[in-house]
C-alpha angles and dihedrals in degrees: 000000000000126000133038115292091211089069089067128073110275090018111149098018092050090050090053091052091050090048091051092049091050091052091054101034106021124252116321123226108278091229092054091047092050091049094048091046089052090051096047096046098037121115113252115255116266110275093022115139129197116251114251 
């Protein structure tokens, strides 16, 4: 993957969570990690509201 992850939303903190997960569970599949990162850092769809 090119680029610095810290330049994206969630950057360093998300990397630390992934590293902690890897220590406990072993490395995750890179495709699954990329998919989850995209979901966690994506902008919400227009009109979406937070659950209260």
